[in-house]
C-alpha beads as a LAMMPS data file, in Angstrom:
LAMMPS data file: protein, C-alpha beads

215 atoms
214 bonds

1 atom types
1 bond types

-500.0 500.0 xlo xhi
-500.0 500.0 ylo yhi
-500.0 500.0 zlo zhi

Masses

1 110.0

Atoms # bond

1 1 1 -53.716 -426.272 -139.475
2 1 1 -52.272 -428.147 -142.424
3 1 1 -50.809 -431.492 -141.295
4 1 1 -47.065 -431.457 -140.975
5 1 1 -44.744 -433.659 -142.986
6 1 1 -43.290 -436.664 -141.194
7 1 1 -39.815 -435.757 -140.037
8 1 1 -38.239 -438.706 -141.763
9 1 1 -39.813 -438.021 -145.146
10 1 1 -37.949 -436.060 -147.774
11 1 1 -40.116 -433.369 -149.317
12 1 1 -40.152 -432.822 -153.062
13 1 1 -38.283 -429.730 -154.280
14 1 1 -40.470 -426.654 -154.228
15 1 1 -41.496 -425.685 -157.746
16 1 1 -43.880 -423.147 -159.139
17 1 1 -45.419 -422.073 -162.402
18 1 1 -42.036 -420.756 -163.512
19 1 1 -40.439 -424.132 -162.710
20 1 1 -37.299 -424.995 -160.805
21 1 1 -36.484 -425.657 -157.184
22 1 1 -36.066 -422.746 -154.814
23 1 1 -32.328 -423.272 -154.944
24 1 1 -32.197 -423.080 -158.722
25 1 1 -34.418 -419.997 -158.763
26 1 1 -32.199 -418.217 -156.227
27 1 1 -29.082 -419.178 -158.147
28 1 1 -30.648 -417.785 -161.309
29 1 1 -31.431 -414.562 -159.458
30 1 1 -27.716 -413.986 -158.891
31 1 1 -27.450 -412.835 -162.476
32 1 1 -31.122 -412.082 -163.116
33 1 1 -32.379 -410.304 -159.981
34 1 1 -35.997 -410.208 -161.174
35 1 1 -36.088 -414.011 -160.904
36 1 1 -36.179 -413.642 -157.119
37 1 1 -39.810 -412.543 -157.451
38 1 1 -40.636 -416.244 -157.832
39 1 1 -39.478 -416.869 -154.244
40 1 1 -41.613 -413.990 -153.022
41 1 1 -44.659 -415.346 -154.862
42 1 1 -44.140 -418.811 -153.396
43 1 1 -43.695 -417.840 -149.757
44 1 1 -44.849 -414.290 -149.018
45 1 1 -48.305 -415.335 -147.799
46 1 1 -46.892 -418.049 -145.522
47 1 1 -44.287 -415.740 -144.016
48 1 1 -46.864 -412.999 -143.469
49 1 1 -49.245 -415.455 -141.787
50 1 1 -46.502 -416.728 -139.461
51 1 1 -45.451 -413.239 -138.398
52 1 1 -49.059 -412.068 -138.015
53 1 1 -49.840 -414.935 -135.644
54 1 1 -46.958 -413.881 -133.459
55 1 1 -47.062 -410.090 -133.679
56 1 1 -50.308 -409.071 -135.367
57 1 1 -51.161 -408.097 -138.940
58 1 1 -49.890 -404.521 -138.853
59 1 1 -46.380 -405.511 -137.806
60 1 1 -46.476 -408.484 -140.170
61 1 1 -46.873 -406.197 -143.192
62 1 1 -43.557 -404.504 -142.460
63 1 1 -41.619 -407.554 -141.283
64 1 1 -42.724 -409.727 -144.190
65 1 1 -41.427 -407.104 -146.603
66 1 1 -38.209 -406.778 -144.608
67 1 1 -37.768 -410.565 -144.618
68 1 1 -37.693 -410.629 -148.400
69 1 1 -35.515 -407.537 -148.687
70 1 1 -32.934 -409.227 -146.458
71 1 1 -33.295 -412.521 -148.334
72 1 1 -32.734 -410.729 -151.637
73 1 1 -29.685 -408.935 -150.301
74 1 1 -28.253 -412.240 -149.033
75 1 1 -29.246 -414.378 -152.006
76 1 1 -25.641 -414.934 -153.120
77 1 1 -24.916 -416.570 -149.758
78 1 1 -27.660 -419.126 -150.308
79 1 1 -26.469 -422.639 -151.114
80 1 1 -28.449 -423.643 -154.235
81 1 1 -27.901 -427.276 -153.309
82 1 1 -30.710 -426.716 -150.779
83 1 1 -33.888 -427.089 -152.851
84 1 1 -36.170 -425.533 -150.216
85 1 1 -35.906 -421.888 -149.166
86 1 1 -38.589 -422.173 -146.484
87 1 1 -36.228 -422.764 -143.529
88 1 1 -33.985 -419.906 -144.667
89 1 1 -36.916 -417.498 -144.946
90 1 1 -38.466 -418.567 -141.646
91 1 1 -35.080 -418.117 -140.002
92 1 1 -34.858 -414.542 -141.256
93 1 1 -38.444 -413.854 -140.163
94 1 1 -37.844 -415.357 -136.719
95 1 1 -34.732 -413.225 -136.253
96 1 1 -36.778 -410.137 -137.098
97 1 1 -39.476 -411.227 -134.654
98 1 1 -36.706 -411.398 -132.069
99 1 1 -36.493 -407.604 -132.164
100 1 1 -40.082 -407.503 -130.940
101 1 1 -39.939 -409.936 -128.007
102 1 1 -41.597 -407.541 -125.616
103 1 1 -44.359 -406.765 -128.109
104 1 1 -45.029 -410.470 -128.627
105 1 1 -45.156 -411.171 -124.900
106 1 1 -47.441 -408.178 -124.322
107 1 1 -49.719 -409.345 -127.121
108 1 1 -49.987 -412.842 -125.692
109 1 1 -50.664 -411.521 -122.206
110 1 1 -53.320 -409.184 -123.556
111 1 1 -54.959 -412.104 -125.335
112 1 1 -54.816 -414.111 -122.115
113 1 1 -56.756 -411.385 -120.329
114 1 1 -59.582 -411.129 -122.837
115 1 1 -60.153 -414.774 -123.752
116 1 1 -60.725 -418.072 -122.018
117 1 1 -60.512 -421.691 -123.056
118 1 1 -63.723 -422.999 -124.593
119 1 1 -65.495 -425.177 -122.011
120 1 1 -65.674 -428.856 -122.734
121 1 1 -62.855 -428.762 -125.305
122 1 1 -60.208 -431.442 -124.990
123 1 1 -56.866 -431.504 -126.757
124 1 1 -54.063 -434.039 -126.985
125 1 1 -51.553 -431.530 -125.675
126 1 1 -51.040 -427.791 -125.258
127 1 1 -49.222 -427.529 -128.567
128 1 1 -51.847 -429.432 -130.586
129 1 1 -54.076 -427.049 -132.465
130 1 1 -52.094 -424.091 -131.175
131 1 1 -52.600 -422.226 -134.428
132 1 1 -56.354 -422.690 -134.407
133 1 1 -56.672 -421.741 -130.749
134 1 1 -54.658 -418.550 -131.069
135 1 1 -55.718 -417.346 -134.526
136 1 1 -58.495 -414.769 -134.403
137 1 1 -59.382 -415.392 -130.777
138 1 1 -56.882 -416.722 -128.327
139 1 1 -57.621 -418.769 -125.243
140 1 1 -56.365 -417.234 -122.061
141 1 1 -54.506 -420.139 -120.467
142 1 1 -52.579 -421.094 -123.582
143 1 1 -51.756 -417.494 -124.510
144 1 1 -50.492 -416.837 -121.002
145 1 1 -48.445 -420.018 -121.022
146 1 1 -46.846 -419.106 -124.340
147 1 1 -46.042 -415.630 -123.035
148 1 1 -44.186 -417.234 -120.142
149 1 1 -41.963 -419.409 -122.335
150 1 1 -38.338 -418.361 -122.825
151 1 1 -37.949 -416.932 -126.316
152 1 1 -35.725 -419.780 -127.510
153 1 1 -38.407 -422.333 -126.585
154 1 1 -41.225 -420.296 -128.081
155 1 1 -39.312 -419.916 -131.348
156 1 1 -38.838 -423.664 -131.728
157 1 1 -42.431 -424.448 -130.812
158 1 1 -43.997 -421.875 -133.130
159 1 1 -41.713 -422.295 -136.121
160 1 1 -42.777 -425.955 -136.080
161 1 1 -46.450 -425.459 -135.178
162 1 1 -47.063 -422.380 -137.333
163 1 1 -44.198 -422.490 -139.817
164 1 1 -44.855 -426.196 -140.380
165 1 1 -41.163 -427.029 -140.453
166 1 1 -39.833 -430.441 -139.514
167 1 1 -36.971 -430.909 -137.046
168 1 1 -34.193 -430.562 -139.594
169 1 1 -35.795 -427.522 -141.196
170 1 1 -36.329 -425.907 -137.797
171 1 1 -32.690 -426.546 -136.961
172 1 1 -31.643 -424.906 -140.226
173 1 1 -33.981 -421.951 -139.664
174 1 1 -32.768 -421.327 -136.118
175 1 1 -29.104 -422.210 -136.783
176 1 1 -28.988 -424.833 -134.033
177 1 1 -28.381 -428.597 -134.063
178 1 1 -31.353 -430.925 -134.511
179 1 1 -30.740 -432.241 -131.002
180 1 1 -31.189 -428.728 -129.648
181 1 1 -34.503 -428.421 -131.490
182 1 1 -35.714 -431.648 -129.898
183 1 1 -34.509 -430.616 -126.456
184 1 1 -36.073 -427.151 -126.588
185 1 1 -39.313 -428.525 -127.965
186 1 1 -39.508 -431.065 -125.152
187 1 1 -38.895 -428.348 -122.570
188 1 1 -41.490 -426.096 -124.208
189 1 1 -44.104 -428.854 -124.097
190 1 1 -43.300 -429.625 -120.475
191 1 1 -43.583 -425.979 -119.422
192 1 1 -46.848 -425.523 -121.305
193 1 1 -48.348 -428.604 -119.697
194 1 1 -47.350 -427.424 -116.229
195 1 1 -48.620 -423.905 -116.850
196 1 1 -51.964 -425.131 -118.162
197 1 1 -52.331 -427.598 -115.321
198 1 1 -51.621 -424.831 -112.819
199 1 1 -54.298 -422.716 -114.499
200 1 1 -56.808 -425.525 -114.108
201 1 1 -56.572 -426.874 -117.655
202 1 1 -54.750 -430.215 -117.394
203 1 1 -53.933 -431.933 -120.679
204 1 1 -53.641 -435.538 -121.711
205 1 1 -50.164 -437.029 -121.428
206 1 1 -50.981 -439.713 -124.018
207 1 1 -51.283 -437.993 -127.409
208 1 1 -53.393 -439.745 -129.971
209 1 1 -52.484 -440.142 -133.617
210 1 1 -49.182 -439.228 -135.230
211 1 1 -47.608 -436.540 -133.082
212 1 1 -44.012 -437.524 -133.817
213 1 1 -43.244 -433.975 -134.887
214 1 1 -43.804 -432.863 -131.269
215 1 1 -42.072 -435.750 -129.516

Bonds

1 1 1 2
2 1 2 3
3 1 3 4
4 1 4 5
5 1 5 6
6 1 6 7
7 1 7 8
8 1 8 9
9 1 9 10
10 1 10 11
11 1 11 12
12 1 12 13
13 1 13 14
14 1 14 15
15 1 15 16
16 1 16 17
17 1 17 18
18 1 18 19
19 1 19 20
20 1 20 21
21 1 21 22
22 1 22 23
23 1 23 24
24 1 24 25
25 1 25 26
26 1 26 27
27 1 27 28
28 1 28 29
29 1 29 30
30 1 30 31
31 1 31 32
32 1 32 33
33 1 33 34
34 1 34 35
35 1 35 36
36 1 36 37
37 1 37 38
38 1 38 39
39 1 39 40
40 1 40 41
41 1 41 42
42 1 42 43
43 1 43 44
44 1 44 45
45 1 45 46
46 1 46 47
47 1 47 48
48 1 48 49
49 1 49 50
50 1 50 51
51 1 51 52
52 1 52 53
53 1 53 54
54 1 54 55
55 1 55 56
56 1 56 57
57 1 57 58
58 1 58 59
59 1 59 60
60 1 60 61
61 1 61 62
62 1 62 63
63 1 63 64
64 1 64 65
65 1 65 66
66 1 66 67
67 1 67 68
68 1 68 69
69 1 69 70
70 1 70 71
71 1 71 72
72 1 72 73
73 1 73 74
74 1 74 75
75 1 75 76
76 1 76 77
77 1 77 78
78 1 78 79
79 1 79 80
80 1 80 81
81 1 81 82
82 1 82 83
83 1 83 84
84 1 84 85
85 1 85 86
86 1 86 87
87 1 87 88
88 1 88 89
89 1 89 90
90 1 90 91
91 1 91 92
92 1 92 93
93 1 93 94
94 1 94 95
95 1 95 96
96 1 96 97
97 1 97 98
98 1 98 99
99 1 99 100
100 1 100 101
101 1 101 102
102 1 102 103
103 1 103 104
104 1 104 105
105 1 105 106
106 1 106 107
107 1 107 108
108 1 108 109
109 1 109 110
110 1 110 111
111 1 111 112
112 1 112 113
113 1 113 114
114 1 114 115
115 1 115 116
116 1 116 117
117 1 117 118
118 1 118 119
119 1 119 120
120 1 120 121
121 1 121 122
122 1 122 123
123 1 123 124
124 1 124 125
125 1 125 126
126 1 126 127
127 1 127 128
128 1 128 129
129 1 129 130
130 1 130 131
131 1 131 132
132 1 132 133
133 1 133 134
134 1 134 135
135 1 135 136
136 1 136 137
137 1 137 138
138 1 138 139
139 1 139 140
140 1 140 141
141 1 141 142
142 1 142 143
143 1 143 144
144 1 144 145
145 1 145 146
146 1 146 147
147 1 147 148
148 1 148 149
149 1 149 150
150 1 150 151
151 1 151 152
152 1 152 153
153 1 153 154
154 1 154 155
155 1 155 156
156 1 156 157
157 1 157 158
158 1 158 159
159 1 159 160
160 1 160 161
161 1 161 162
162 1 162 163
163 1 163 164
164 1 164 165
165 1 165 166
166 1 166 167
167 1 167 168
168 1 168 169
169 1 169 170
170 1 170 171
171 1 171 172
172 1 172 173
173 1 173 174
174 1 174 175
175 1 175 176
176 1 176 177
177 1 177 178
178 1 178 179
179 1 179 180
180 1 180 181
181 1 181 182
182 1 182 183
183 1 183 184
184 1 184 185
185 1 185 186
186 1 186 187
187 1 187 188
188 1 188 189
189 1 189 190
190 1 190 191
191 1 191 192
192 1 192 193
193 1 193 194
194 1 194 195
195 1 195 196
196 1 196 197
197 1 197 198
198 1 198 199
199 1 199 200
200 1 200 201
201 1 201 202
202 1 202 203
203 1 203 204
204 1 204 205
205 1 205 206
206 1 206 207
207 1 207 208
208 1 208 209
209 1 209 210
210 1 210 211
211 1 211 212
212 1 212 213
213 1 213 214
214 1 214 215
């Protein structure tokens, strides 16, 4: 998984071949609707990948398209002072995923039945490498533990781990305070650790390297 930005670092405005921050592109699309295609080109693959990891590729095709239809319809509500549209788009996608909670939980439980953790593999924590361990072939203990998380905890964990949002972006995406993001993330980590330990897969409590995004 691509390393996440440090939470304290300000990211440069998203720009593409057509130029301009996301905010300026969306503002331009108010009068020139075709300009919104730039936002689709910048983020469609990322949004599809995020949804597919949670619900599978077939559902992701429809929900990715719906995410951008909704974003287009709501583009006049977007504050162009925000240079990055990523949190906004991930928030829409996560809300759509919320309509499929049972499908997501069933998918994770199914993965937990058909896969097992690779022997001899050690990880800093249950959330580290979560994308790699669930993409293509899940590991049973982690998939089962994720299935058992309350939806609000799973959303925070996965929008950070798979959406690669920092705390402030996750808060914007989920429409909650940053403190709530931190609290839910801490509770998600704690529950995952306990669930994995109970399944016979204890994890290190001393993460190595820069894991500030999960602290």
